N, C-alpha and C positions, 0 to 999 in steps of 0.2 A: 452541024448535027446538034450541037449544044444549044444553039439558039433555036432551032426547030422545036427542041424539047421544052425549052423554056416557054415558048409561044403557046405550044400545046397545053400547058399546064394553066396560062393564062386564060385561054379560051374555056378550059375546063371549069376555071374558078368563076368566070361569069355566068355559067349555068348553074351555079349554086344558089338556092333560095334559102328556105327555111332549114333545110337539112340536106345531107346528101342521100337523096332519094334513090340513086342508083347504087348506093353502097351495099355490099354483102358482108354481114358480119361475120367474123372469123369462126370456123368450127369450134363448138365447145366454149364459147366466149360467154361472158356474163354482162348482162344489161345493168348498167348503173346510171342514176340520176344525181347530180349535184349542182347545188348552188353556191357560188362563190367568186371572189374577185378574180378577174383575169388579168395576168402578169406576164410580161415577156421574159424570157430565160435570159437575156442579155443583162437586164437590170439585177436579176436573181444572181447571177455570176458575179457582176461587179460589187454587189453588195450595198448599193445606192441607186436612187433614180436618176437617171442620166438628166432629167430636166428639173430635179430638185435634190441636188447631192447631199444635202444634210438629213435627208430621210432614208430610211431603210425598208425595202419593199415587203419584208416579212414583219415590220413592226406597224407602218402605216400605210396600207394598201389603198386605203380610201383617198390618199392623196396623189396616187399615180394618175397621170393624166393621159386622156385617150390620144393626145399628140406624140407624146412619148411611146405609148403602146402601139399606134397604129400608122404614124407617119414618119418616124425615125428609122432610116433604113437598117441600122444595126439591129434595133429592137425588134423589127418585123422578120428579118431573115432568121433570128435565134429561135423562132417558134414560141408558143404559148403554154402557160401551165395554168391550172385551176386551183386556186388557194381554198383552205379550209382552216377553221380555227384549230390552233394547237393545244390539246389537252396536257394538263400537268404530267400524267404518265405516258406520255407519247414516246415511243422508242425509234420513230423514224428518224433517219439521218440522210443528210443531202450534202454533196460538196459546195454548197453555197456559203458564203461568209454570213454569219448569224450570231446573236448574242443571246443571252438569257433573257432578254427583254421582248423576244420574238414570240408574238401571240398568233402567228399564223404559220402554216406548212404546206408544201406542195401536195396536194391531194392526188392530180393526175396531170398527165400531158397530153397535148393535143397534137395529132398528126398533121401533115401539110394541109389538108382539106379542111380539118377542124380549126386550124390557126387562120386559114383565109375566111371561113365562116364568122368566127368571132371577130375577125378584123371589121369586116363588113357592118356587123351589127354595132361595133363600138364607133365606128364613123357615122353610121346612121343616127346613133344616139347624140353625138356632138354636132351633127346638122340639125336634130330638132331643138338643140339647144342654142341654135343660131349661131353656130361655130364659134361660140364663147368657149371660155376654157372649162373642159368637162373632165372631171376627175372621179376615181373610185368605180370603174365601170365593172359591174356585177351581172352575171347571166346565170340562167338555169340550163344546164347542159345534160343531154342524154346521149349516152354512147355505149360502146362495147369494149370490155377488156378480156384479154386472153391470158390465163394464167396470173402469175405473179408479176407480170410486166406492166407499170403502171401508165399505159398509153391508151388514150380513147380513141377508138375506131367508129366511124360511120355517125359521127357527132350531128346532133340537131339541137337547136336552141330555141326556148321557148320566146314567144313574143314579149313577155313581160321582163323588162331588164330594168336595171337600177344604174343611176349615174348621179353625181353631186348629191347623194344620199337621198334621191327623188326616184320613185317609180315612174316608168314611161312604158309605153307599148311601141314595140318596132315589128311591123308586119313583114312577110316575107317580101312583099313588093318594095317596102322602104329599104331593106338590106339589098334586094336585087338592083335597085335603082342607083346604088353607090358605084361611082366610077373610081375604080382603084388607082391611085397615083403610083407610078412606076410598078408595073406590073411584075418586073423581074425580082423586085423585093418582096412580094408577096408568096413567093414560093420559094422559102430557103432550102437549098440543096440538102439533101439527105446527109451529105457528109459534114455539115456543120450544125445540123439542128437536132436537139434531143427530141424533137416532137415528131421525127421521121420514123420511130421505133416500132410501129405497131405490128411489123412483120417479124418481130423477134422470134427465131426458131424456124423461120422460113427460109430454107437453103436457096430457093430460087431468087429470093430478092436480095441482090447484091449491089454493092456501090459502085459508082462510076464517077468520074471527074475529070477535069483537064488533065492533059498529058503534060506531067512535071516530072524532070528525072529525080530519083531517090537518092539524095545527097544529104550531107549534114548541113549544108548551106541551105536547102530547100525547107529544112525543118527549122531553121534558126528563128524564124518568127512565129512558130507555132507554139501555142501555150503548153507547158507541160503539165500532165495531170497527175496528180498524187495518187499512186496505186499501193497503199499499205506503206511498206519500207521502200518501195521503189517508186519511181516516176516514169511516165510515158508520155512520148509525143507521137502523134499519127497524122498521116497525110494520104489521101487516096489520089492516085495518079492514073487515071484511064481503068483498066482492069488490074492494076497493081496497088497495093497497099505498102506505104513505106513508115517504117516503125523504129523508134529510137528507146530504149529502155535504159535507164540510169539507177545507180544505187549509190548511197553516201558512201564515202571512203571509210568512215568510221565503223561501218558494219563489218570491215575486214574480210569481205566475201571473196571466196575463192572461185565460187560460180554463183550465177544468178540467171533466171530465165523466166519465160512466160509461156503459157499454154493457152491458145484460143480453144475453149472448151465448150462441150455440149450443155454442162451443168457447173455448178461452183465445186464439184466433186473433182479433184485432180486425176483421179482413175475412173474411167467410165466403160461402158459396153455399148457399141464396140470401141475399142482403145482408140484414144486421140494421141497426138503428138505435141512436142514441146521444143520451144527454142532456148537452148542453153548456151551460155557464154561461159567458157573457161578462163577466167583472167589470170591463170597461171601460164596459159599457152596463147592467150590472146585469139582464140578461135571459137566461132559459133558453130553449133551443130544441131541437126533436128534428130530428135529422139523419140521413141514410142513408149508410152506409159502403159507398160502391160499390168502392173500391180504397184503396191506400196513398197515393196522391197526392193532395193537396188539392183538385185539380180535379174529383176524382171523388166527393167530399163534398157532398152536396146536401140542401137542407131537406127534410124529410118533407112531402108535399103536404097530408096531414091532420095538422095539430098537436093535435087534440082528444084523443088519448090521454093527452096531457101536461097536468097542471094544475099551473101555477106557484104556489107558496104563498107563499113568503117568501125573503129573504135577509137575512144579518147579516154584519157585519164589526167585528172588534176588533183590538187590537194583535197579538194571537197568532194569529188564524185567520179565513178567510172561508168562508162556508158559505151554501149554498141549499137549499130544502125544496120537494120537488114530490110529487105522488102520480101514480099511473097504475094502470090496471087489473091486477089479477093475471092475468087470462087475456090471451092475445094478441089484440088488435083488429086492428091493421094488419098488412099483409103481411109488414112487416119487424120486427114486434115478435117478442119470444121470450117465452113464459109464464114466470112466476115459478113454480118448483117447490115441491112440499111438503117437499122436502129441501134439499140444497145446490144453490144456484144460482149459475151462473158470472158473476161480474162483472168485466169489464174496465174499466180505469181509465186516464186519461191527463192529463197537463196541459202546457201551453205558456207561455213567457214572451214569445212575440212574439204580435202581434194575430191574432185569429181570422178566417179559417182559416189555420193554419200547422202545420208539423211539430211534434210534441211533443218536449218536453225529457225526459220519463220516462214509462213506461207500465208496467203490469203487470196481473196477474189473481189472482183469488182465488174460492173457492167459499164463498158466504155463506149461512147459514140465516137466512132472513127471520124477523123477531121475536125472534132470539136474538143471544147475543153471541158466538156460535161462527163463525169463519171458518177455512176450510182451505186448504191450499196448492192452487191450481189444476193441473189436468194441464198439463204443459208442452207448449206449441205448437211446441216445436222438433221439425222432421221430420228423422228420421236418413235421409240419402240412401245411394246405392249408389256414390258417387264413389270412395271409398277402396278398396272391393273391386275396382272396375273398374281403377283405377290398378295395384293389385297384380297383378291377372291380366294386364294389358298388360305390365307389367315381366317377369313370370314367362316370357310367351311370348317376348318378346325374348331373354331369357337362355337359354331352350332353343335358340332358333334360332342363337344365337351360338355356343353350346358345340358344336351339331351342323356348322355351317360351319367353326369352328375345328379341331375334333378327329375330325370324322366324314369325312375325306377332303380332297383338294385343292380341290375346288369352285372351280375358277379362274374360271368365269363369274361366280359369286356374290362372290368375294374380290377378283378383280382387274379385271374388266371395268367400264369406266364408260360407260353408255348415251348421255350426252351429250358432244359434243366440245368441247374447249377452244376459247374464242372470243378473237380478238385485238381488244383495245380498249386506248385510251389513258387512258379515263376511270377514275380511281381509284374513284369511286362505283360504276359500273357493274360494274368488275372484282370489287368486294367483294361482289356480289350473283351475278354470273356465275360466276366462279372456284369457289367452294365448290360449286355445283351440278355444274360438270363434273369435279369431284374426286370426286364421290360414286360409290361402286360400286353394282352391283346389290344387294348384300346390305344396304348401308347405305339403300338405297331401300326394301327390304323392311322394314327397321327403322322407317322414317318412315311407311310405310303401316300397321304395325300400331300405331304410336302416333296417327295418324289416326283408325283404326278404334276406338281406345280414347275419344279425344275425341267421336267420334260417339255412342258407347255412353253415354257420359256426358250428352251432350245429350239423347238420347233418353230416358234413365232420369229426368232431370230433368223433362222435358215429361211423361212419364207419372206421376210422384208428385204433380206440381202441375197435373193435368190440368184442374180447374176454374178455373185462374187465366187472366188475359188474356195477350196476346203479350208486352206490354211486361215483365211480371214474368217470364215464361218468359226473354226474353232477359237480363234483370238477374241471374237465377239462373245461367243457362247461362253467361255471361260470368264470372261469379264463380267457378264452379266449373271452368271451362277455365283461368281463372288459377292456381286452386289446383293442378291437375295439372300445369301448365307449372313452377309453383315447385317441385313435389316432384321433377320430373325434371331441372330445370335445375341443382340441386346436385349431381347424381350425377356428371357428367363431371368437376367439379373436384376429386373425392375421388380424387387421383392415387394410382396403386399398381398392382401387377402384377396385381390381380384383373380390370381391364378388359382387359388384354393377354391373360390366361388366358381369359377368357370370349369376346371378340370377336375376339381377334387384332389388336387395334388399340392404338396407345399413347396415351400422355397428350396429346401435342401435336396429334394428328390427331383425337382426340374431342373436343377443345374446339371444333370447329366446331359440334357439336350444342349445346354450352354457349350459344354465340351465337345460333344458330337459335332455341333454346328461349327465350332471355332477350329476343328480340325479340318473340317470340309472347306471352310473359308480359306485357310492357309494353303491347302492343296490347289484349289482353284487359283488363288492368287498366284502361286508359285508356276502353274501351268500358263496363266495369262502373262506372266512376266517373261517367261522363256519364249513364247509366241510372238510377243510384241517386240522383243529385241531384235526379231530379224526385219523388222521394218521401221524401227526409229532407236534413238538412243534413250537412256533414262535420265540424261541431264537436260533434256529439252524442257524448255519453260513456256512454249507456246501450245496454244490449243492445236490438237492432233486429230485426224480423222473426222468421220461423220458423227461420232458421239463427243466430238470436241472435248477431248480429255488432254489433261496436262501431264505428260509423262513422269516429270521429276517428282511432282506431288505424289502420284500414285506409288513410285518407288520408295518414298520415304515412308509411307503407310504401309507398304509391304514389309519394309525392315522393321517398324514398329510392332506390327501384329505378329510377325514370325517370330521375334524374340520373346514375346509373350507366351507362344505356344512352346519355346524351349524350356522356359521356367515352369511351365504348367505341367511338364512330365511328372506323373504321380510321385516318382521317388524324390525328384527334386522339390517339388511343391510341398510334400510332407516334412522334408528334412529341414528346408530353409523357407519356412512358411511366410515369416515377416519379408523377407527379400522378394519372395514370389508376390506377395500381396502389393507391396509398394512399387514395384516395378509395373505390375499388372495395371494398377491405377494410372500411373504417370505415362507408360507407353499407350495405354488406351486412349488417353486424352490427345496425344501426339498424333496416333493413328487415325482417329476420328476427324481431327482438324484437317489432316492432309488428304484424308478420303474425302472429305466434303470439298476441298479445294481441287481435287484431281477432276471433277466433273459436275456439270449441272444437275445430270441425272441422279448421280449421288446425293446431292443436296436435297432435291425433291424426295428422293425414295427414303432418306433418314428422317424426314419430318416427324411422322408418325412414330417410329421405335424412340427417337430422342425425346419426344413429348412424354410419352408413356414413362420412361426412364426418368426424366425430369421431374414429372409429379410424383413418382414414387420416392424420388430424393427429398422432395419438399416435405412430404410426409415423414420422413425419417428425421428432419430436423427437430421435431418435438422431443426427440430422444435427449436434446441437451437441456431439457427442462425437467426430464425424469431423473433428478438428482436425490440419491439417498446416501444417508450415513449408516452404512451397513455395520452390524455386529459381527465379527469374524472370529471364528475359533478354528482349531487344529486338533485333530483327535488321530490321525495318522500320518506317517512321514510323507512329505512332498504333497500335502493336500489341505485345503482349508475349505471352510463352510462359512458363506456370506450370507447373511439372513438380513433382509430389508425390514425396516420398522413397519408396524401395521399402520396402515393409512386406508383412506377411502379407495384410493387407485389399487393398492395391493389386494384389498378384499375383492374388489371388481375382477381383477385378474384370476383370483382363486375361482372364481364361478364362470368366468366369461372363457378364459383360454381353453385351447383343444387340449386333449390328451397328447402327451409327448411335446408339449409346446417349449420352444427355446426363444432365448433373448440374446441380442448382441450387447455385449457387456465392455464398457470402458473404465479404465481405472486412471484418472489423470494424473495422479502421483507416481504411476508408472509410465504411462505413455498418452500424450494427448491426442494421438492419431489412431492408435491401435484399437480395434473393436474384434472382439472374438465370440463366437456363438457358444452358449452354454444352456443345457437343459434346466428349465425351471422346476422347483420341486415344493409342492404345497407344504407348508409347515403343517406339523401335526395337529395343532388348535385350528387350522383353517382360516388364520386371520391374515397371514401373508405369504410370501413366497421366499424361497432361498436357492442358492446355487452351491453345489459341491464341485470344486475344480481340483485338478490334479496335474503336476508338473510332468510332461512326457520327454521334454527335452531340456538340456541345460542351457541357462540364459536366455530362455524363451519368454514369453509374456507370463505365463502362469508361474514359471519359475521365479520370476521377479516378485510376483505378487506375493507368493508363498514366503519368499525371503522377507519382504516388508512387514508381513504380518508376524513371522518370528522374532524379527528385531523389535517390534513394537506391538505386542499380543493384546494389550489392553485397549489400544486405540482404535475407534471406529474407522471405516475405510470408507472414502466417498467414491461412489460408484455412479455411472450413468448407465441407463438400461433403455434399450430400443426393442420393441416387441409388443406382444408376443407373435411369434411366428410357429409354423409346424402343424401338421396334421396327419395323423396316421392313415395308412391306406385303407385300413379296415375300419368299420363303424363298430366301436366296441359295444355299444348298446344292444346290437343284434345278437350278442352270443351269450350262452349260458355259462361257459367257462372260458376264461383267458389264462394262457400259459405265458408266464415272462421268463425269459432266459437272459441272464445277464453275465458279463465277465468284466472284471476290473472296474473302471469308472463308469462303464456302461450300466451301472445301476442306476444311474440318475434319472433317466426317463421312466424306468420301471418304478423306481420309488416314487416318483410324482404320482403314477397311476393308483399305487397301493395308498398313498395319503389322500389321494382324490377319493378313493373308495371309502377311506375312514371318516372323512367329511360329509359325502353325498349318500353314503349309505345306499349302494344298489343291491338291495338284499335279494334279489332273484340271480345275482351272478356270484361266481366262484372265481378266486383268483389261485393261480399256483406261482410262487416266485422261487426261481433257482439262479443263485448268484454264486459264480466261481471267482476265486481271487488265488494268487500265489501262496501269500502268507496269511496266517490267521488274524494278525495285527490289521491287515487291510479291511477286515470286516467292519472295522470302527470307522472307516473313512467318513461316513454320513452319520456318525454316532446319534447326535442329537435329533436328527431329522427321521431316524429308522426306529430308535429303540427307546425313545422318551416315553412312549406309550406301547402297551401290548398290541399286536396285530389283532385287526377285527377277526371275528369268527370265519368269515368267508374267505380270509386270505390264508394260505398254508405256504409256509416258507421254508426252504432248505438251503444250507449254505455249505460251500465247498472249499477246501484248501488245498490246491494242487501240489504243493511243496511240503505238505505236513506229513510226518512221519506215522500218525495214527490219527483217528477220530479224536476229539476233544471239544473243549470250550474255552471262551476267553472273557474275561469280565468287561462289561461295558461301563462307561462313565456317567451315562444319561439317567439310569435308573438304579438307586441304591440296591446293591447286591445282585444285580442282574447279570446274567451271562449270556453269551451267544454260542450256541453250540454248532459244531460243523463236522464234517465227514472229510476224510482225505479223498483227494482225487478230482475228477472233473464230471459234470453232468453227462448222463447217458440218455441221449433223447429217445431212443428205442423204448426203454424202461419208462420214461417220462410220459411218453404219448401213451403207452400200453396202460399204465397205471390211471391215467386220467379219464378213462372210458371215451378215447377219443374214437374207438371203433362203434360207438353207440350213434346210429344215425339219427336218433331222436334228440341227440343233444348237439347244440352247435358250439363248436370249439374252434378258437384261432390261438396262433402263436406269435409272440413279439419277441423279437431277439436284439440285442445291442452289445457289442463287446469285441474281442479280437476276431479278425476276420475267419480264422480257424473254426471257433465256436460258433459264430453266426452261420457260416457255411453249413456246417453239420446240422444245425437246426433247421435251416432251409431244406436240405436235401431229404431228411426224415420226414419234415411236414409235408413236403411235396408227395412223398411216397405214401404218407397215410391220407392223402386228399384233403388235407385242411388248409384254411386260409392262413397266410402268412404275412408278416410286416416286419422289416428291419429298420432301425434306427441309423441313419447314416450320416456322418458329418465331413464328407470329403469335400471340403470347400478349397 
C-alpha cells in the first residue's frame, strides 16, 4: 500500500508543468507572489550547505548548488522554502541555526507539489547550463496561503528564473521534460517535511506512516525538537503518533505536559485536552482544560486515547513517552495535522494540579525536526483606541465650553448643594461632589461612557469565555484606562487652563477620583486573577501576555500611595505623603510598564505629556531670587522678590489668584510648596506671605530661619505662575472677597492688582476674619503700606477679641487697623452688597477655614450668585 501511494505521487508529479493547474486554493486563502532563492529545509536545519559546509544558507544562498537542492536525497525529502531578504527590524524567528550575519530569512514553505515543481525547474536550469555547476537558483512563485500558516499551496512558477546570477527562460515544456531521478525522493512524506503543512487546521488531513511500535528505542534516532523549556520527539506509526516529552531536571518540575491545541491559547472553545505527567507519581493522564483556574481542569472520562509507554529520569532531564491516535477520537481531541500542528506546553514546580511556572506554544511538524513559532495567542483589544477617543471628546467639549461663549450653566453652576458636616471623612467625599460644575459632570459622564465602551468591547472580543474571565479582563482594562487618565491632571501647566478653563489645583480632584477608582479596579483585578495564577509568576500569562509578579508589585506601590493620600493623613504628614507619593509612583509605573506590552503602549501619551510638563518646570531652577524677608505676626513671614523684568512681567501676565511653587534650598533641596503670589503695592514685583500651620513642617523651618537671621536675604526658587479662578472677574460689577486666616493671600493679590491696574468700573468688598487682632498684621507691608483704593471696601474681624477695636500697623506711620469682634455674616454681606439687584453682576470668592468657606458657598448659592473658592488640597 505504501509503495502504491508513492508511485501515485510520482505519476502525479510527472503531470505537473508550469503549475498545479488542477489545484483548488483553500477557502479564504490569500494569493501571494514572491521572488527568491529556493532552499531545501535540510540545509536550513543543518545550518550549512551540504556540498559547501563552510557556507551558511541564510548568509550565502547564491552559492547553494542545484546539485545539493535537487539531487541529494536528504535535501529533496526535506522539502523546499523560498527565501527573502531579512530586514533590520525583522521579528521572524525560525528553529534554524543562524547568526547575526544572516541576510536572508524564510518567507514561505512549499508543499509537496510545490517542491516537486521547483525541483523540476532547478534541474531544467542546470540542464540549460550544460549540466555544469549551477548555483543560486531563484524563481518567481505564485501561490496561496491560508491564515498565518506560511505554506504556499497551488504554486506556479514563472518561466523567467535565475541561476549563476544570470537570468534564463525555462518553459513548461522544459520543466516537464525533466526525468526526475529517484521518484521516491521527490515526494517527501508528510511526516518528515515541513513543506507538507498546507492543510493546517483541516482535521481530515491526517498523517500516516509505516507501522513501527512506539517505544523509547524507536524514538532514539529521532531528533529532539526544542519546545520552549521542554523538548519533544515525534514519530508517526500508521494511525498512531508516538511522542516523547522531556524537561531539564534543573526546572524542578513536579508536573509537565503538552496539549495538541486548536490555537496557541491553552484554553479554547470547545475545550481541548492535555497530557500531563506527574513526576511525583510517575503517571501520565489525560485532562480536559475547561478554564484557566485549576478547579476547571478535570480528568478526561475516557483515558483510552492515551497509551502511556515509559518514563525515564537522569541527572539532566526527566521524560515520558506516550502514544495517541493521529485522528481525533474523543470530543476534546484535536487531530494531528499533516503539516504544522500546534502544541501548547507548560510545567509547574508545585504539586499537580497547580498554576504553571511557565508555558508556551509552537507549531511542530510531526516526524520531523522542524518546529515553527506558533501564532501569538495575544489578543489586541480596542481599549487604547476607546481611551483616545474618550480623551478627544473631553478636549473638544472643553475647548467649546472655554472659548465658545460664556456657558455660565456649564462652567459655573454646581448641581449639588454644599452639605454641612463635621465628619472629615464624609466631607472628603461630599465636598468634591458639591464643588463639581455641570461641565465637570459632563466630563465624568464621557469618561464613564468610555469605561462602558471598554467593558463591552472586552466582552465582545472574548465572547466565548466565561463570566469570571470577562470580569478579570474588564477590571484589568478599566485599571489601565484609569492609570492612563490619572497621570494627566498632575502634568501641570497652562494647557489644561486653556483647554478646560480650570487650573491645576482644581483639576487635582480628578486625579484623586481617578486614583481611587484605579486602586479599586486593581484590587478587584488582583482578587480575580489569584483564582487562575499566582502573584509570583514571572512568565507572560494569558492572551494579554501579562507578567503577574510585576503587576502585583505595581499594585502594592499604588495601593500604598492611596493609604497615605487619605485627607487626614495627607494634611498632617504632608512631607511624608509627598516623598512617598513620588517614590511609589515611579516604582508603580515602572512595574506597570513591565507588567504588559499593552500598558507600555497605553502609557506613551500620558508619560509624554507628563514628561514635557516636567521639562518645562526645570526652568524653575533658573528663577533664583534673593528675597527680602520680614515678619509682622507670629509664625508668619513675608518674602518679597526684588523687582526685575521677570517679576514685572508676572505682575501683568499672571492670572488673578495665581500661585507659585516655592523652594528654599537652605531649608530643603527637594521640597516645593505652593503659595499664592501677591502683587506688591507699587506693582513692581511679587511677594509671598506664608504661615506655619504645623510644627517642624516646611514653613515652620522657614519661619525659624528668618527669626534666627532677620536681616539676611533668603534664596528662593520659584516655579509658576499657576492658577486661574473659575469666574472671569472682568465680567462682574462687584466682587466680594471673603477670607479667613492666611487665606487672605489670594484676596490681597486681587486688591493690589486692582490698585495697580485700576479697574474703575468695579467695586471690591474685602472681609477678612482672624482669631486674634495681631494676625491682621500678617501681611502688613503688602496690605497697609498705602491706603486702599476708593473702589475697595475692607472690613476686618477678630473672632477671639473681647470687643471692637484697632491695632497699630508698622507700615504706615501712625496708621491703625480697625476691626470688629466676631465673624463675617454672609447673609448680611450679600444683602448690603445689592446682590439682589439683577442689574448688577456680583460674584463671591472665598479662601480660608473650611467652615467659613462652606458658609460662604451655601449663602452665595442661595442668593443665586457665581462663586469661586481657592483650594490648596495638594
